N, CA, C and O atoms as CSV, one atom per row, in Angstrom:
chain,resi,resn,atom,element,x,y,z
A,1,MET,N,N,0.841,-1.172,0.000
A,1,MET,CA,C,0.000,0.000,0.000
A,1,MET,C,C,0.891,1.242,0.000
A,1,MET,O,O,1.975,1.256,0.583
A,2,ARG,N,N,0.407,2.267,-0.662
A,2,ARG,CA,C,1.043,3.585,-0.635
A,2,ARG,C,C,0.128,4.499,0.161
A,2,ARG,O,O,-1.091,4.429,0.007
A,3,ALA,N,N,0.682,5.352,1.006
A,3,ALA,CA,C,-0.143,6.251,1.814
A,3,ALA,C,C,0.612,7.547,2.080
A,3,ALA,O,O,1.841,7.603,2.038
A,4,LEU,N,N,-0.167,8.580,2.353
A,4,LEU,CA,C,0.344,9.917,2.632
A,4,LEU,C,C,0.151,10.214,4.112
A,4,LEU,O,O,-0.956,10.082,4.633
A,5,LEU,N,N,1.212,10.609,4.785
A,5,LEU,CA,C,1.125,10.933,6.207
A,5,LEU,C,C,0.700,12.383,6.401
A,5,LEU,O,O,1.297,13.292,5.824
A,6,ASP,N,N,-0.328,12.596,7.209
A,6,ASP,CA,C,-0.653,13.954,7.622
A,6,ASP,C,C,0.475,14.413,8.542
A,6,ASP,O,O,1.185,13.589,9.120
A,7,THR,N,N,0.637,15.708,8.675
A,7,THR,CA,C,1.746,16.249,9.461
A,7,THR,C,C,1.761,15.707,10.883
A,7,THR,O,O,2.809,15.303,11.387
A,8,HIS,N,N,0.595,15.696,11.531
A,8,HIS,CA,C,0.558,15.223,12.923
A,8,HIS,C,C,0.907,13.737,13.012
A,8,HIS,O,O,1.546,13.313,13.975
A,9,ALA,N,N,0.501,12.949,12.033
A,9,ALA,CA,C,0.821,11.517,12.051
A,9,ALA,C,C,2.336,11.314,11.962
A,9,ALA,O,O,2.898,10.463,12.651
A,10,PHE,N,N,2.981,12.095,11.114
A,10,PHE,CA,C,4.443,12.027,10.999
A,10,PHE,C,C,5.103,12.401,12.323
A,10,PHE,O,O,5.964,11.674,12.818
A,11,ILE,N,N,4.702,13.532,12.894
A,11,ILE,CA,C,5.293,13.997,14.158
A,11,ILE,C,C,5.041,12.982,15.266
A,11,ILE,O,O,5.954,12.657,16.025
A,12,TRP,N,N,3.815,12.481,15.368
A,12,TRP,CA,C,3.500,11.519,16.427
A,12,TRP,C,C,4.288,10.224,16.250
A,12,TRP,O,O,4.667,9.592,17.236
A,13,TRP,N,N,4.537,9.824,15.004
A,13,TRP,CA,C,5.319,8.613,14.766
A,13,TRP,C,C,6.776,8.820,15.189
A,13,TRP,O,O,7.329,8.014,15.938
A,14,VAL,N,N,7.389,9.893,14.712
A,14,VAL,CA,C,8.819,10.084,14.984
A,14,VAL,C,C,9.095,10.449,16.444
A,14,VAL,O,O,10.231,10.335,16.905
A,15,THR,N,N,8.059,10.887,17.179
A,15,THR,CA,C,8.236,11.194,18.607
A,15,THR,C,C,7.651,10.103,19.493
A,15,THR,O,O,7.632,10.241,20.717
A,16,ASP,N,N,7.176,9.025,18.890
A,16,ASP,CA,C,6.576,7.900,19.619
A,16,ASP,C,C,5.451,8.367,20.543
A,16,ASP,O,O,5.362,7.956,21.700
A,17,ASP,N,N,4.604,9.227,20.005
A,17,ASP,CA,C,3.486,9.790,20.766
A,17,ASP,C,C,2.340,8.786,20.825
A,17,ASP,O,O,1.979,8.188,19.811
A,18,SER,N,N,1.776,8.606,22.000
A,18,SER,CA,C,0.692,7.631,22.192
A,18,SER,C,C,-0.608,8.047,21.503
A,18,SER,O,O,-1.540,7.248,21.417
A,19,GLN,N,N,-0.682,9.278,21.014
A,19,GLN,CA,C,-1.890,9.713,20.303
A,19,GLN,C,C,-2.042,9.030,18.942
A,19,GLN,O,O,-3.135,9.004,18.378
A,20,LEU,N,N,-0.955,8.481,18.421
A,20,LEU,CA,C,-1.011,7.776,17.140
A,20,LEU,C,C,-1.759,6.465,17.340
A,20,LEU,O,O,-1.412,5.676,18.218
A,21,SER,N,N,-2.779,6.235,16.531
A,21,SER,CA,C,-3.613,5.039,16.692
A,21,SER,C,C,-2.834,3.760,16.390
A,21,SER,O,O,-1.817,3.779,15.698
A,22,ALA,N,N,-3.336,2.658,16.923
A,22,ALA,CA,C,-2.721,1.347,16.670
A,22,ALA,C,C,-2.764,1.018,15.186
A,22,ALA,O,O,-1.802,0.475,14.641
A,23,ASN,N,N,-3.875,1.342,14.526
A,23,ASN,CA,C,-4.001,1.072,13.097
A,23,ASN,C,C,-2.977,1.885,12.300
A,23,ASN,O,O,-2.348,1.361,11.382
A,24,ALA,N,N,-2.811,3.154,12.648
A,24,ALA,CA,C,-1.813,3.988,11.965
A,24,ALA,C,C,-0.414,3.425,12.192
A,24,ALA,O,O,0.395,3.382,11.265
A,25,ARG,N,N,-0.125,2.993,13.416
A,25,ARG,CA,C,1.182,2.386,13.717
A,25,ARG,C,C,1.413,1.135,12.870
A,25,ARG,O,O,2.515,0.911,12.369
A,26,ASP,N,N,0.369,0.324,12.716
A,26,ASP,CA,C,0.493,-0.894,11.911
A,26,ASP,C,C,0.832,-0.563,10.461
A,26,ASP,O,O,1.677,-1.217,9.849
A,27,VAL,N,N,0.168,0.453,9.918
A,27,VAL,CA,C,0.427,0.859,8.531
A,27,VAL,C,C,1.865,1.350,8.390
A,27,VAL,O,O,2.553,1.009,7.428
A,28,ILE,N,N,2.312,2.152,9.352
A,28,ILE,CA,C,3.655,2.721,9.275
A,28,ILE,C,C,4.727,1.650,9.463
A,28,ILE,O,O,5.769,1.705,8.811
A,29,THR,N,N,4.491,0.691,10.331
A,29,THR,CA,C,5.516,-0.332,10.595
A,29,THR,C,C,5.557,-1.437,9.545
A,29,THR,O,O,6.513,-2.211,9.504
A,30,ASP,N,N,4.540,-1.523,8.700
A,30,ASP,CA,C,4.519,-2.546,7.657
A,30,ASP,C,C,5.526,-2.163,6.571
A,30,ASP,O,O,5.294,-1.228,5.805
A,31,SER,N,N,6.619,-2.875,6.510
A,31,SER,CA,C,7.702,-2.522,5.588
A,31,SER,C,C,7.325,-2.680,4.114
A,31,SER,O,O,8.056,-2.216,3.239
A,32,SER,N,N,6.204,-3.322,3.833
A,32,SER,CA,C,5.773,-3.438,2.438
A,32,SER,C,C,5.049,-2.174,1.964
A,32,SER,O,O,4.803,-2.014,0.769
A,33,ASN,N,N,4.709,-1.282,2.888
A,33,ASN,CA,C,4.027,-0.039,2.532
A,33,ASN,C,C,5.036,1.037,2.136
A,33,ASN,O,O,6.152,1.086,2.653
A,34,ILE,N,N,4.620,1.889,1.216
A,34,ILE,CA,C,5.419,3.050,0.816
A,34,ILE,C,C,4.707,4.273,1.367
A,34,ILE,O,O,3.571,4.563,0.994
A,35,LEU,N,N,5.387,4.988,2.260
A,35,LEU,CA,C,4.773,6.124,2.940
A,35,LEU,C,C,5.419,7.423,2.491
A,35,LEU,O,O,6.635,7.513,2.328
A,36,PHE,N,N,4.577,8.423,2.295
A,36,PHE,CA,C,5.026,9.714,1.792
A,36,PHE,C,C,4.785,10.805,2.822
A,36,PHE,O,O,3.791,10.791,3.548
A,37,LEU,N,N,5.713,11.748,2.870
A,37,LEU,CA,C,5.521,12.996,3.599
A,37,LEU,C,C,5.537,14.098,2.560
A,37,LEU,O,O,6.502,14.248,1.811
A,38,SER,N,N,4.466,14.862,2.521
A,38,SER,CA,C,4.387,15.946,1.554
A,38,SER,C,C,5.347,17.070,1.919
A,38,SER,O,O,5.617,17.320,3.094
A,39,VAL,N,N,5.846,17.730,0.910
A,39,VAL,CA,C,6.659,18.926,1.110
A,39,VAL,C,C,5.873,19.959,1.913
A,39,VAL,O,O,6.463,20.716,2.684
A,40,VAL,N,N,4.562,20.001,1.745
A,40,VAL,CA,C,3.758,20.960,2.502
A,40,VAL,C,C,3.804,20.648,3.995
A,40,VAL,O,O,3.731,21.566,4.812
A,41,SER,N,N,3.922,19.386,4.367
A,41,SER,CA,C,4.055,19.025,5.782
A,41,SER,C,C,5.401,19.487,6.332
A,41,SER,O,O,5.483,19.959,7.466
A,42,ALA,N,N,6.446,19.354,5.537
A,42,ALA,CA,C,7.759,19.858,5.960
A,42,ALA,C,C,7.679,21.364,6.195
A,42,ALA,O,O,8.225,21.873,7.174
A,43,TRP,N,N,7.009,22.063,5.311
A,43,TRP,CA,C,6.833,23.515,5.440
A,43,TRP,C,C,6.060,23.836,6.719
A,43,TRP,O,O,6.430,24.749,7.458
A,44,GLU,N,N,4.989,23.087,6.977
A,44,GLU,CA,C,4.187,23.302,8.185
A,44,GLU,C,C,5.025,23.063,9.448
A,44,GLU,O,O,4.925,23.822,10.413
A,45,ILE,N,N,5.837,22.027,9.442
A,45,ILE,CA,C,6.708,21.731,10.591
A,45,ILE,C,C,7.694,22.877,10.815
A,45,ILE,O,O,7.927,23.282,11.954
A,46,ILE,N,N,8.267,23.393,9.744
A,46,ILE,CA,C,9.209,24.510,9.848
A,46,ILE,C,C,8.522,25.727,10.455
A,46,ILE,O,O,9.073,26.370,11.348
A,47,ILE,N,N,7.324,26.045,9.976
A,47,ILE,CA,C,6.590,27.202,10.501
A,47,ILE,C,C,6.283,27.019,11.978
A,47,ILE,O,O,6.514,27.929,12.775
A,48,LYS,N,N,5.762,25.848,12.356
A,48,LYS,CA,C,5.443,25.596,13.770
A,48,LYS,C,C,6.697,25.681,14.638
A,48,LYS,O,O,6.646,26.204,15.751
A,49,ASN,N,N,7.800,25.179,14.142
A,49,ASN,CA,C,9.057,25.238,14.879
A,49,ASN,C,C,9.517,26.688,15.053
A,49,ASN,O,O,9.919,27.085,16.147
A,50,LYS,N,N,9.461,27.469,13.990
A,50,LYS,CA,C,9.912,28.863,14.045
A,50,LYS,C,C,9.013,29.718,14.940
A,50,LYS,O,O,9.476,30.694,15.531
A,51,LEU,N,N,7.722,29.357,15.043
A,51,LEU,CA,C,6.790,30.093,15.906
A,51,LEU,C,C,6.859,29.633,17.361
A,51,LEU,O,O,6.194,30.201,18.227
A,52,GLY,N,N,7.661,28.608,17.626
A,52,GLY,CA,C,7.787,28.094,18.985
A,52,GLY,C,C,6.684,27.133,19.386
A,52,GLY,O,O,6.554,26.805,20.566
A,53,LYS,N,N,5.884,26.673,18.428
A,53,LYS,CA,C,4.786,25.740,18.712
A,53,LYS,C,C,5.227,24.282,18.644
A,53,LYS,O,O,4.482,23.390,19.049
A,54,LEU,N,N,6.423,24.038,18.139
A,54,LEU,CA,C,6.942,22.678,18.010
A,54,LEU,C,C,8.441,22.702,18.287
A,54,LEU,O,O,9.216,23.292,17.534
A,55,THR,N,N,8.828,22.061,19.364
A,55,THR,CA,C,10.240,21.982,19.729
A,55,THR,C,C,10.827,20.696,19.159
A,55,THR,O,O,10.246,19.620,19.296
A,56,LEU,N,N,11.967,20.819,18.527
A,56,LEU,CA,C,12.639,19.672,17.923
A,56,LEU,C,C,14.007,19.485,18.567
A,56,LEU,O,O,14.602,20.455,19.037
A,57,PRO,N,N,14.517,18.249,18.597
A,57,PRO,CA,C,15.796,17.983,19.252
A,57,PRO,C,C,17.027,18.412,18.453
A,57,PRO,O,O,18.150,18.346,18.952
A,58,GLU,N,N,16.815,18.844,17.229
A,58,GLU,CA,C,17.921,19.301,16.386
A,58,GLU,C,C,17.364,20.324,15.407
A,58,GLU,O,O,16.144,20.442,15.289
A,59,PRO,N,N,18.208,21.066,14.700
A,59,PRO,CA,C,17.698,22.050,13.744
A,59,PRO,C,C,16.733,21.407,12.745
A,59,PRO,O,O,16.958,20.295,12.267
A,60,VAL,N,N,15.665,22.126,12.447
A,60,VAL,CA,C,14.597,21.581,11.603
A,60,VAL,C,C,15.117,21.129,10.242
A,60,VAL,O,O,14.630,20.145,9.685
A,61,GLU,N,N,16.102,21.842,9.707
A,61,GLU,CA,C,16.627,21.482,8.381
A,61,GLU,C,C,17.430,20.185,8.414
A,61,GLU,O,O,17.718,19.611,7.364
A,62,GLN,N,N,17.791,19.725,9.593
A,62,GLN,CA,C,18.411,18.405,9.753
A,62,GLN,C,C,17.384,17.371,10.206
A,62,GLN,O,O,17.439,16.207,9.812
A,63,TYR,N,N,16.450,17.817,11.039
A,63,TYR,CA,C,15.472,16.916,11.647
A,63,TYR,C,C,14.591,16.228,10.597
A,63,TYR,O,O,14.448,15.006,10.605
A,64,ILE,N,N,14.014,17.007,9.712
A,64,ILE,CA,C,13.084,16.432,8.728
A,64,ILE,C,C,13.790,15.426,7.810
A,64,ILE,O,O,13.322,14.294,7.695
A,65,PRO,N,N,14.897,15.797,7.154
A,65,PRO,CA,C,15.554,14.808,6.282
A,65,PRO,C,C,16.028,13.561,7.023
A,65,PRO,O,O,15.955,12.454,6.489
A,66,SER,N,N,16.514,13.737,8.251
A,66,SER,CA,C,17.001,12.559,8.981
A,66,SER,C,C,15.859,11.621,9.335
A,66,SER,O,O,16.022,10.403,9.275
A,67,ARG,N,N,14.701,12.168,9.704
A,67,ARG,CA,C,13.554,11.314,10.048
A,67,ARG,C,C,12.967,10.651,8.808
A,67,ARG,O,O,12.466,9.529,8.880
A,68,LEU,N,N,13.027,11.333,7.681
A,68,LEU,CA,C,12.601,10.693,6.428
A,68,LEU,C,C,13.508,9.499,6.130
A,68,LEU,O,O,13.025,8.418,5.795
A,69,ALA,N,N,14.803,9.694,6.253
A,69,ALA,CA,C,15.761,8.628,5.937
A,69,ALA,C,C,15.656,7.463,6.916
A,69,ALA,O,O,15.605,6.306,6.499
A,70,ILE,N,N,15.622,7.758,8.206
A,70,ILE,CA,C,15.557,6.709,9.230
A,70,ILE,C,C,14.334,5.820,9.028
A,70,ILE,O,O,14.405,4.602,9.188
A,71,ASN,N,N,13.215,6.443,8.676
A,71,ASN,CA,C,11.951,5.716,8.553
A,71,ASN,C,C,11.648,5.250,7.132
A,71,ASN,O,O,10.624,4.614,6.884
A,72,ARG,N,N,12.540,5.569,6.210
A,72,ARG,CA,C,12.350,5.214,4.800
A,72,ARG,C,C,11.058,5.791,4.230
A,72,ARG,O,O,10.383,5.150,3.424
A,73,PHE,N,N,10.720,7.019,4.660
A,73,PHE,CA,C,9.579,7.731,4.093
A,73,PHE,C,C,10.060,8.465,2.851
A,73,PHE,O,O,11.212,8.890,2.769
A,74,GLU,N,N,9.163,8.606,1.892
A,74,GLU,CA,C,9.492,9.322,0.666
A,74,GLU,C,C,8.907,10.724,0.721
A,74,GLU,O,O,7.860,10.950,1.327
A,75,SER,N,N,9.582,11.642,0.092
A,75,SER,CA,C,9.095,13.014,-0.010
A,75,SER,C,C,8.142,13.108,-1.202
A,75,SER,O,O,8.423,12.582,-2.280
A,76,LEU,N,N,7.015,13.784,-0.991
A,76,LEU,CA,C,6.063,14.002,-2.084
A,76,LEU,C,C,6.073,15.487,-2.430
A,76,LEU,O,O,5.564,16.305,-1.663
A,77,PRO,N,N,6.652,15.845,-3.587
A,77,PRO,CA,C,6.688,17.255,-3.969
A,77,PRO,C,C,5.297,17.772,-4.319
A,77,PRO,O,O,4.389,16.995,-4.617
A,78,ILE,N,N,5.146,19.072,-4.280
A,78,ILE,CA,C,3.891,19.700,-4.699
A,78,ILE,C,C,4.011,20.004,-6.188
A,78,ILE,O,O,4.903,20.737,-6.617
A,79,GLN,N,N,3.102,19.430,-6.965
A,79,GLN,CA,C,3.082,19.633,-8.411
A,79,GLN,C,C,1.945,20.590,-8.785
A,79,GLN,O,O,1.028,20.817,-7.997
A,80,MET,N,N,2.017,21.136,-9.976
A,80,MET,CA,C,0.976,22.056,-10.433
A,80,MET,C,C,-0.403,21.397,-10.410
A,80,MET,O,O,-1.383,22.046,-10.042
A,81,ASN,N,N,-0.500,20.121,-10.795
A,81,ASN,CA,C,-1.813,19.466,-10.800
A,81,ASN,C,C,-2.366,19.313,-9.385
A,81,ASN,O,O,-3.583,19.277,-9.205
A,82,HIS,N,N,-1.501,19.224,-8.383
A,82,HIS,CA,C,-1.973,19.187,-6.996
A,82,HIS,C,C,-2.593,20.536,-6.629
A,82,HIS,O,O,-3.675,20.595,-6.044
A,83,VAL,N,N,-1.899,21.606,-6.977
A,83,VAL,CA,C,-2.386,22.951,-6.653
A,83,VAL,C,C,-3.693,23.234,-7.388
A,83,VAL,O,O,-4.619,23.798,-6.806
A,84,LEU,N,N,-3.774,22.855,-8.644
A,84,LEU,CA,C,-4.998,23.094,-9.413
A,84,LEU,C,C,-6.170,22.283,-8.877
A,84,LEU,O,O,-7.315,22.723,-8.976
A,85,GLN,N,N,-5.911,21.116,-8.315
A,85,GLN,CA,C,-6.965,20.287,-7.725
A,85,GLN,C,C,-7.619,20.991,-6.539
A,85,GLN,O,O,-8.798,20.772,-6.263
A,86,VAL,N,N,-6.870,21.827,-5.842
A,86,VAL,CA,C,-7.419,22.572,-4.701
A,86,VAL,C,C,-8.628,23.401,-5.139
A,86,VAL,O,O,-9.560,23.593,-4.357
A,87,ALA,N,N,-8.621,23.891,-6.373
A,87,ALA,CA,C,-9.727,24.720,-6.870
A,87,ALA,C,C,-11.052,23.973,-6.869
A,87,ALA,O,O,-12.107,24.597,-6.767
A,88,SER,N,N,-11.019,22.662,-6.980
A,88,SER,CA,C,-12.259,21.881,-7.035
A,88,SER,C,C,-12.729,21.409,-5.658
A,88,SER,O,O,-13.780,20.777,-5.550
A,89,LEU,N,N,-11.971,21.705,-4.613
A,89,LEU,CA,C,-12.346,21.240,-3.277
A,89,LEU,C,C,-13.407,22.136,-2.653
A,89,LEU,O,O,-13.307,23.360,-2.738
A,90,PRO,N,N,-14.424,21.543,-2.028
A,90,PRO,CA,C,-15.379,22.362,-1.279
A,90,PRO,C,C,-14.680,22.998,-0.072
A,90,PRO,O,O,-13.649,22.507,0.388
A,91,ASN,N,N,-15.248,24.081,0.426
A,91,ASN,CA,C,-14.628,24.828,1.527
A,91,ASN,C,C,-14.973,24.262,2.897
A,91,ASN,O,O,-15.433,24.993,3.775
A,92,ILE,N,N,-14.755,22.978,3.081
A,92,ILE,CA,C,-15.000,22.338,4.379
A,92,ILE,C,C,-13.836,22.648,5.313
A,92,ILE,O,O,-14.031,23.048,6.461
A,93,HIS,N,N,-12.648,22.460,4.813
A,93,HIS,CA,C,-11.425,22.635,5.602
A,93,HIS,C,C,-10.730,23.904,5.124
A,93,HIS,O,O,-10.463,24.053,3.932
A,94,ARG,N,N,-10.441,24.801,6.028
A,94,ARG,CA,C,-9.830,26.073,5.634
A,94,ARG,C,C,-8.302,26.074,5.748
A,94,ARG,O,O,-7.648,27.002,5.271
A,95,ASP,N,N,-7.736,25.053,6.367
A,95,ASP,CA,C,-6.285,24.987,6.543
A,95,ASP,C,C,-5.621,24.746,5.187
A,95,ASP,O,O,-5.846,23.701,4.576
A,96,PRO,N,N,-4.807,25.688,4.703
A,96,PRO,CA,C,-4.210,25.522,3.370
A,96,PRO,C,C,-3.274,24.320,3.272
A,96,PRO,O,O,-3.166,23.710,2.208
A,97,PHE,N,N,-2.596,23.970,4.366
A,97,PHE,CA,C,-1.715,22.801,4.342
A,97,PHE,C,C,-2.540,21.531,4.123
A,97,PHE,O,O,-2.182,20.680,3.309
A,98,ASP,N,N,-3.641,21.415,4.857
A,98,ASP,CA,C,-4.491,20.231,4.716
A,98,ASP,C,C,-5.183,20.194,3.365
A,98,ASP,O,O,-5.413,19.114,2.821
A,99,ARG,N,N,-5.515,21.340,2.819
A,99,ARG,CA,C,-6.151,21.369,1.499
A,99,ARG,C,C,-5.192,20.831,0.426
A,99,ARG,O,O,-5.616,20.127,-0.491
A,100,ILE,N,N,-3.912,21.163,0.543
A,100,ILE,CA,C,-2.929,20.604,-0.397
A,100,ILE,C,C,-2.813,19.095,-0.195
A,100,ILE,O,O,-2.751,18.344,-1.168
A,101,LEU,N,N,-2.782,18.642,1.072
A,101,LEU,CA,C,-2.713,17.194,1.329
A,101,LEU,C,C,-3.908,16.470,0.721
A,101,LEU,O,O,-3.756,15.401,0.130
A,102,ILE,N,N,-5.085,17.047,0.864
A,102,ILE,CA,C,-6.299,16.446,0.294
A,102,ILE,C,C,-6.170,16.367,-1.229
A,102,ILE,O,O,-6.466,15.335,-1.830
A,103,ALA,N,N,-5.730,17.459,-1.841
A,103,ALA,CA,C,-5.561,17.478,-3.298
A,103,ALA,C,C,-4.516,16.448,-3.737
A,103,ALA,O,O,-4.718,15.746,-4.727
A,104,GLN,N,N,-3.413,16.356,-3.014
A,104,GLN,CA,C,-2.392,15.359,-3.355
A,104,GLN,C,C,-2.947,13.947,-3.218
A,104,GLN,O,O,-2.663,13.077,-4.041
A,105,SER,N,N,-3.731,13.728,-2.186
A,105,SER,CA,C,-4.355,12.422,-1.984
A,105,SER,C,C,-5.245,12.059,-3.170
A,105,SER,O,O,-5.213,10.929,-3.659
A,106,GLN,N,N,-6.031,13.019,-3.622
A,106,GLN,CA,C,-6.936,12.761,-4.744
A,106,GLN,C,C,-6.172,12.528,-6.043
A,106,GLN,O,O,-6.444,11.563,-6.758
A,107,VAL,N,N,-5.232,13.391,-6.348
A,107,VAL,CA,C,-4.489,13.292,-7.608
A,107,VAL,C,C,-3.630,12.025,-7.654
A,107,VAL,O,O,-3.570,11.345,-8.679
A,108,GLU,N,N,-2.973,11.719,-6.547
A,108,GLU,CA,C,-2.045,10.583,-6.507
A,108,GLU,C,C,-2.705,9.282,-6.060
A,108,GLU,O,O,-2.060,8.234,-6.007
A,109,ASN,N,N,-4.001,9.359,-5.737
A,109,ASN,CA,C,-4.754,8.193,-5.260
A,109,ASN,C,C,-4.071,7.551,-4.043
A,109,ASN,O,O,-3.804,6.349,-4.012
A,110,LEU,N,N,-3.803,8.397,-3.052
A,110,LEU,CA,C,-3.146,7.960,-1.824
A,110,LEU,C,C,-4.088,8.150,-0.639
A,110,LEU,O,O,-4.615,9.247,-0.456
A,111,PRO,N,N,-4.315,7.126,0.165
A,111,PRO,CA,C,-5.045,7.354,1.414
A,111,PRO,C,C,-4.189,8.226,2.335
A,111,PRO,O,O,-2.961,8.212,2.255
A,112,ILE,N,N,-4.854,8.983,3.206
A,112,ILE,CA,C,-4.146,9.852,4.148
A,112,ILE,C,C,-4.221,9.242,5.540
A,112,ILE,O,O,-5.302,8.890,6.012
A,113,VAL,N,N,-3.076,9.119,6.192
A,113,VAL,CA,C,-3.025,8.676,7.584
A,113,VAL,C,C,-3.269,9.922,8.429
A,113,VAL,O,O,-2.385,10.764,8.583
A,114,THR,N,N,-4.495,10.028,8.981
A,114,THR,CA,C,-4.884,11.242,9.694
A,114,THR,C,C,-5.991,10.981,10.700
A,114,THR,O,O,-6.817,10.085,10.521
A,115,ILE,N,N,-5.993,11.773,11.753
A,115,ILE,CA,C,-7.077,11.769,12.730
A,115,ILE,C,C,-8.077,12.894,12.421
A,115,ILE,O,O,-9.152,12.951,13.017
A,116,ASP,N,N,-7.725,13.771,11.505
A,116,ASP,CA,C,-8.496,14.979,11.206
A,116,ASP,C,C,-9.860,14.628,10.606
A,116,ASP,O,O,-9.947,14.146,9.477
A,117,GLN,N,N,-10.905,14.873,11.366
A,117,GLN,CA,C,-12.260,14.536,10.930
A,117,GLN,C,C,-12.727,15.391,9.755
A,117,GLN,O,O,-13.563,14.944,8.969
A,118,GLN,N,N,-12.209,16.602,9.621
A,118,GLN,CA,C,-12.604,17.425,8.476
A,118,GLN,C,C,-12.107,16.807,7.170
A,118,GLN,O,O,-12.785,16.902,6.147
A,119,ILE,N,N,-10.957,16.189,7.193
A,119,ILE,CA,C,-10.423,15.553,5.982
A,119,ILE,C,C,-11.318,14.401,5.543
A,119,ILE,O,O,-11.458,14.148,4.347
A,120,THR,N,N,-11.925,13.699,6.501
A,120,THR,CA,C,-12.792,12.563,6.153
A,120,THR,C,C,-14.044,12.998,5.397
A,120,THR,O,O,-14.731,12.160,4.815
A,121,GLN,N,N,-14.348,14.289,5.398
A,121,GLN,CA,C,-15.525,14.793,4.691
A,121,GLN,C,C,-15.269,15.001,3.196
A,121,GLN,O,O,-16.190,15.328,2.447
A,122,TYR,N,N,-14.034,14.813,2.770
A,122,TYR,CA,C,-13.681,14.933,1.356
A,122,TYR,C,C,-13.663,13.555,0.703
A,122,TYR,O,O,-13.717,12.533,1.387
A,123,LEU,N,N,-13.587,13.540,-0.602
A,123,LEU,CA,C,-13.532,12.283,-1.346
A,123,LEU,C,C,-12.108,11.741,-1.333
A,123,LEU,O,O,-11.423,11.704,-2.355
A,124,VAL,N,N,-11.687,11.323,-0.147
A,124,VAL,CA,C,-10.376,10.703,0.035
A,124,VAL,C,C,-10.530,9.546,1.014
A,124,VAL,O,O,-11.411,9.553,1.874
A,125,GLN,N,N,-9.668,8.568,0.868
A,125,GLN,CA,C,-9.634,7.474,1.836
A,125,GLN,C,C,-8.717,7.899,2.972
A,125,GLN,O,O,-7.635,8.438,2.742
A,126,THR,N,N,-9.160,7.651,4.201
A,126,THR,CA,C,-8.316,7.958,5.352
A,126,THR,C,C,-8.043,6.685,6.142
A,126,THR,O,O,-8.807,5.721,6.099
A,127,ILE,N,N,-6.945,6.717,6.854
A,127,ILE,CA,C,-6.544,5.605,7.712
A,127,ILE,C,C,-6.342,6.173,9.100
A,127,ILE,O,O,-5.587,7.127,9.287
A,128,TRP,N,N,-7.014,5.588,10.067
A,128,TRP,CA,C,-6.738,5.927,11.449
A,128,TRP,C,C,-7.099,4.759,12.319
A,128,TRP,O,O,-6.945,4.826,13.539
């Protein structure tokens, strides 16, 4: 299976946070799965870190790449077709980071590993 990690799912996984569901943990630990972290999630992590809302054990520009490598997660770049897909999304979720994740999920046919109930209201498969 291929899946897209929501930002919180990535953070909860790499910090071993108990808020991550057992099902999400199973998906992440299954070595046959290919898991993606969107570039937009990296951007969101950087912003939260710079605003003091997310403390990291090392500089963010080292933290994100090292956690991608350690966990064998792939980076998912933002493409023009992802951005254009946002135009067709209903205004259920106002968070621009999540709107890009939803669009990437739709375009790339990737389920999203997320607890976010607003995301479940879109035409995307979610895992939690």
